[in-house]
C-alpha positions as a printed NumPy array, in Angstrom:
array([[  7.152,  -7.273,   0.561],
       [  6.312,  -8.719,  -2.654],
       [  3.001, -10.857,  -3.196],
       [  1.627, -12.56 ,  -5.949],
       [ -1.992, -11.393,  -5.349],
       [ -4.047, -10.098,  -8.156],
       [ -2.417,  -6.607,  -8.118],
       [ -3.297,  -3.097,  -7.577],
       [ -4.51 ,  -1.476, -10.757],
       [ -2.248,   2.317, -11.678],
       [ -4.988,   4.669, -10.731],
       [ -5.626,   3.001,  -7.467],
       [ -2.34 ,   2.932,  -5.846],
       [ -2.007,   6.484,  -4.632],
       [ -5.428,   6.199,  -2.847],
       [ -3.513,   3.087,  -0.902],
       [ -1.878,   5.503,   1.445],
       [ -4.883,   7.409,   2.306],
       [ -6.698,   6.76 ,   5.517],
       [ -9.819,   4.79 ,   5.517],
       [ -8.558,   3.911,   1.703],
       [-10.3  ,   0.538,   0.993],
       [ -9.954,  -0.556,  -2.722],
       [-12.164,  -3.347,  -2.612],
       [-14.875,  -2.416,  -0.332],
       [-18.276,  -4.062,  -1.111],
       [-16.794,  -7.165,  -2.633],
       [-17.299, -10.416,  -1.731],
       [-14.311, -11.687,  -0.084],
       [-12.738,  -8.152,   0.5  ],
       [-10.226,  -7.655,   2.957],
       [-11.143,  -6.503,   6.358],
       [ -9.554,  -3.568,   8.541],
       [ -9.995,   0.021,   8.83 ],
       [ -7.461,   1.237,   6.071],
       [ -4.964,   2.653,   8.078],
       [ -1.77 ,   0.215,   7.851],
       [ -0.324,   1.736,   4.86 ],
       [ -0.788,   5.007,   6.547],
       [  0.789,   4.419,   9.292],
       [  3.922,   2.461,   7.421],
       [  4.078,   5.817,   5.311],
       [  3.77 ,   8.092,   8.305],
       [  6.963,   6.203,   9.972],
       [  8.992,   6.142,   7.286],
       [  8.619,   9.785,   6.278],
       [  9.296,  10.756,  10.281],
       [ 12.746,   8.901,   9.428],
       [ 13.571,  10.474,   6.359],
       [ 12.523,   7.951,   4.616],
       [  9.734,   6.721,   2.017],
       [  7.07 ,   3.951,   1.274],
       [  5.805,   3.261,  -2.255],
       [  4.076,   0.153,  -4.105],
       [  4.873,  -0.966,  -7.197],
       [  1.985,  -2.864,  -9.206],
       [  0.129,  -3.851, -12.231],
       [ -3.293,  -5.479, -12.109],
       [ -3.021,  -9.34 , -12.375],
       [  0.876,  -9.109, -11.525],
       [  1.287,  -8.869,  -7.72 ],
       [  2.529,  -5.855,  -5.883],
       [  5.636,  -4.99 ,  -3.983],
       [  5.925,  -2.79 ,  -1.407],
       [  8.815,  -0.876,  -0.361],
       [ 10.203,   1.618,   2.757],
       [ 13.364,   3.358,   2.009],
       [ 15.198,   4.685,   4.962],
       [ 18.746,   6.819,   4.867],
       [ 21.477,   5.611,   6.262],
       [ 22.411,   6.948,  10.105]])
């Protein structure tokens, strides 16, 4: 999945997959949620022998990727 949003600083990318992580908490217009979505995505991918990752740069959008092995 690719977006063209504000991007994610490299220092914050690892935190995206931590439970309850909310990178923009306290900012006006911050997205709502519990911070569990990407934790669940990574857990499901890993249970199937795969992985989930993000590639991004501040100001340049983000690419979220799920890789699963071929059966």
